C-alpha positions as CSV (number, residue, x, y, z in Angstrom):
1,M,4.1,-0.4,-10.3
2,D,0.9,0.0,-11.9
3,M,-0.7,-3.8,-12.9
4,A,-3.7,-2.8,-14.6
5,H,-4.1,-4.2,-18.4
6,V,-6.7,-5.6,-20.0
7,I,-5.7,-9.3,-20.9
8,W,-7.9,-10.2,-24.3
9,L,-7.8,-13.7,-24.3
10,T,-9.6,-14.9,-28.1
11,G,-9.7,-18.5,-29.5
12,L,-12.0,-21.2,-30.4
13,S,-14.7,-22.7,-28.1
14,G,-13.3,-24.5,-26.1
15,A,-9.8,-23.8,-26.3
16,G,-9.4,-23.2,-22.6
17,K,-9.6,-19.4,-22.9
18,T,-11.8,-19.2,-19.2
19,T,-10.4,-22.0,-17.6
20,L,-6.9,-19.5,-17.9
21,A,-8.5,-16.7,-16.9
22,N,-9.1,-17.9,-13.6
23,A,-5.9,-19.8,-13.3
24,L,-4.0,-16.0,-14.1
25,R,-7.1,-14.2,-11.5
26,G,-5.7,-16.7,-9.1
27,K,-2.0,-16.1,-9.4
28,L,-3.1,-12.2,-9.5
29,Q,-4.7,-12.3,-6.5
30,S,-2.0,-14.5,-4.9
31,Q,0.2,-11.5,-5.6
32,R,-2.9,-8.8,-4.2
33,V,-3.2,-8.0,-7.8
34,P,-7.0,-6.4,-8.2
35,S,-8.2,-8.4,-11.5
36,I,-11.3,-9.6,-12.8
37,V,-12.5,-12.3,-15.0
38,L,-15.2,-11.1,-18.0
39,D,-16.2,-14.4,-19.9
40,G,-18.1,-14.2,-22.9
41,D,-20.4,-16.9,-22.0
42,A,-21.4,-15.6,-18.3
43,L,-21.9,-12.1,-20.3
44,R,-24.0,-13.5,-23.1
45,T,-26.3,-14.4,-20.5
46,G,-26.4,-11.3,-18.6
47,I,-25.8,-7.9,-20.0
48,N,-25.4,-9.0,-23.6
49,S,-28.4,-11.6,-23.4
50,D,-29.7,-9.3,-26.1
51,L,-28.0,-10.3,-29.1
52,G,-27.8,-12.8,-31.3
53,F,-25.0,-13.9,-33.3
54,S,-25.0,-12.3,-36.9
55,A,-22.2,-9.9,-37.8
56,E,-23.6,-6.7,-36.5
57,N,-24.5,-8.5,-32.8
58,R,-20.7,-10.1,-32.6
59,A,-18.9,-6.5,-32.9
60,E,-21.5,-4.8,-30.4
61,N,-20.5,-8.2,-28.1
62,V,-16.8,-7.1,-28.5
63,R,-17.7,-3.4,-28.0
64,R,-19.7,-3.6,-25.2
65,V,-17.1,-6.2,-23.3
66,A,-14.2,-4.1,-24.3
67,E,-16.1,-1.0,-22.5
68,I,-16.7,-2.7,-19.6
69,A,-12.7,-3.9,-19.2
70,K,-11.4,-0.6,-20.2
71,L,-13.5,0.8,-17.1
72,M,-12.4,-1.8,-15.3
73,A,-8.9,-1.3,-15.6
74,S,-8.9,2.7,-15.5
75,N,-9.7,2.0,-12.0
76,G,-6.6,0.1,-11.3
77,H,-7.8,-3.7,-12.1
78,V,-6.2,-6.2,-14.3
79,A,-9.4,-7.2,-16.7
80,I,-9.3,-10.2,-18.4
81,V,-11.4,-10.7,-21.0
82,A,-12.7,-14.7,-22.3
83,L,-14.0,-13.8,-25.4
84,I,-14.1,-16.0,-29.0
85,S,-14.0,-12.6,-30.8
86,P,-13.1,-14.8,-34.0
87,L,-13.1,-11.4,-35.9
88,E,-9.6,-9.8,-36.3
89,A,-11.7,-6.5,-37.1
90,H,-14.0,-7.0,-33.5
91,R,-10.5,-7.8,-32.0
92,Q,-8.9,-4.6,-33.7
93,L,-12.1,-2.6,-32.2
94,A,-11.5,-3.9,-29.0
95,R,-7.9,-2.8,-28.6
96,S,-8.8,0.9,-30.2
97,I,-11.4,1.0,-27.0
98,V,-9.2,0.1,-24.4
99,G,-6.1,1.9,-25.8
100,E,-2.8,0.0,-27.3
101,A,-0.7,0.9,-24.3
102,S,-3.0,-1.1,-22.0
103,F,-4.0,-4.1,-24.0
104,L,-2.6,-7.4,-24.2
105,E,-3.9,-9.7,-26.8
106,V,-3.2,-13.2,-26.6
107,H,-4.2,-15.8,-29.2
108,V,-5.1,-19.0,-27.2
109,A,-4.9,-21.3,-30.0
110,T,-5.9,-24.6,-29.3
111,S,-6.3,-26.5,-32.6
112,V,-9.6,-26.7,-34.0
113,H,-9.3,-31.0,-33.9
114,E,-8.2,-31.0,-29.6
115,C,-11.0,-28.4,-28.9
116,E,-13.7,-30.8,-30.6
117,K,-11.9,-33.7,-29.0
118,R,-12.8,-31.9,-25.4
119,D,-16.1,-30.5,-26.5
120,V,-17.6,-29.7,-22.9
121,K,-20.1,-28.5,-23.7
122,G,-21.0,-30.7,-26.8
123,L,-21.4,-27.9,-28.7
124,Y,-18.7,-29.1,-31.8
125,K,-21.2,-32.3,-32.0
126,R,-24.4,-30.5,-32.4
127,A,-22.5,-28.1,-34.8
128,R,-21.9,-31.4,-36.9
129,L,-25.4,-32.6,-36.2
130,G,-25.9,-29.2,-38.3
131,Q,-27.9,-27.8,-34.8
132,I,-25.8,-24.9,-34.4
133,E,-25.2,-22.4,-37.6
134,G,-22.6,-20.0,-37.7
135,F,-20.2,-22.5,-35.2
136,T,-17.2,-20.3,-35.3
137,G,-13.9,-22.9,-36.7
138,L,-16.5,-25.1,-38.1
139,S,-18.8,-23.5,-40.3
140,A,-17.9,-20.1,-39.6
141,P,-14.4,-18.6,-39.6
142,Y,-11.9,-18.0,-36.8
143,E,-9.1,-15.4,-38.1
144,V,-5.9,-16.0,-36.5
145,P,-4.5,-12.3,-34.9
146,L,-2.4,-10.6,-37.0
147,A,-1.4,-8.0,-33.8
148,L,-1.2,-10.2,-31.1
149,D,0.8,-10.1,-28.2
150,C,1.7,-13.6,-26.4
151,V,0.6,-17.6,-28.2
152,I,-0.1,-20.0,-26.1
153,D,-1.8,-23.6,-26.6
154,T,-3.2,-25.5,-23.5
155,A,-2.6,-28.7,-25.5
156,L,1.1,-28.2,-24.6
157,E,1.7,-27.3,-20.8
158,S,-0.9,-27.7,-17.6
159,V,-2.9,-24.8,-17.2
160,Q,-0.7,-23.5,-14.1
161,Q,2.2,-23.2,-16.7
162,S,-0.1,-21.3,-18.8
163,A,-0.9,-19.0,-16.3
164,D,2.5,-18.3,-14.7
165,R,4.1,-18.1,-18.4
166,L,1.1,-15.5,-19.0
167,Y,1.8,-13.5,-15.4
168,A,5.6,-13.1,-16.2
169,F,4.7,-11.7,-19.8
170,L,2.8,-9.3,-18.3
171,V,5.2,-8.7,-15.4
172,S,7.7,-7.9,-17.7
173,R,5.2,-5.9,-20.5
174,V,4.7,-3.3,-17.2
175,S,8.2,-3.0,-16.1
176,T,8.9,-1.9,-20.0
177,E,6.2,0.1,-19.4
178,S,7.3,1.9,-16.5
179,K,11.3,1.8,-17.5
180,S,10.2,3.7,-20.2
181,W,7.8,6.3,-18.5
182,D,10.7,6.7,-15.8
183,Y,12.9,7.5,-18.6
184,A,10.7,10.2,-20.7
185,L,10.4,11.6,-17.0
186,R,13.4,12.3,-16.6
187,T,14.6,13.1,-20.2
188,S,11.5,15.9,-19.6
189,L,13.1,17.3,-16.2
190,A,16.7,17.6,-17.7
191,N,15.2,19.5,-20.5
192,S,13.1,22.2,-18.3
193,A,15.6,22.5,-15.9
194,I,18.5,22.9,-19.0
195,A,15.8,25.5,-20.2
196,A,15.2,27.4,-17.0
197,T,18.9,27.8,-16.7
198,S,19.7,29.2,-19.9
199,A,16.7,31.8,-19.1
200,G,18.9,32.5,-16.0
201,S,21.8,32.8,-18.1
202,A,19.8,35.3,-20.6
203,N,18.6,37.8,-18.0
204,T,22.1,37.9,-16.2
205,V,23.7,39.1,-19.2
206,K,20.5,41.5,-20.0
207,T,21.2,42.7,-16.4
């Protein structure tokens, strides 16, 4: 069964995207499924270090990550993306780059109240003090996904429970796609056989 997909985790800062991504990767590794985590913060210090937080730069950030994720999936990996990606237009851009069939959008729907209570990096505190402008969820919008495939709230279940549920969802999705492909293939072969038989009958009559 080909598991290669892009799992796009979107949600507020502190929602638990990276933690969930790493837990899911661990689950996939235990099943010997090739996978990689593309973390927004890590990419911001590397390949996307030249980008700021303007609307244009945010869109470019998403575009680059989507292209990398698509490349990994095309080489047989499950690419797990942990990226705030706050705007619907940006997530639709990612979906269009990766391709509908391989893209799973997961909203890590932890509330801003819970994220601020965690505030592991101290970002919410700094944003409240006016030290960070355009902070998603406070002074900049986060658009709740419209075309999502799955919703997870890390405040309502353990990380492992979330990872197990997401893994089960991926397996279900892949299994459904495999059955659809198998049915389409069998139908195509049957139609070809019918066409060949009809052509043979026609030739026999002419002879």
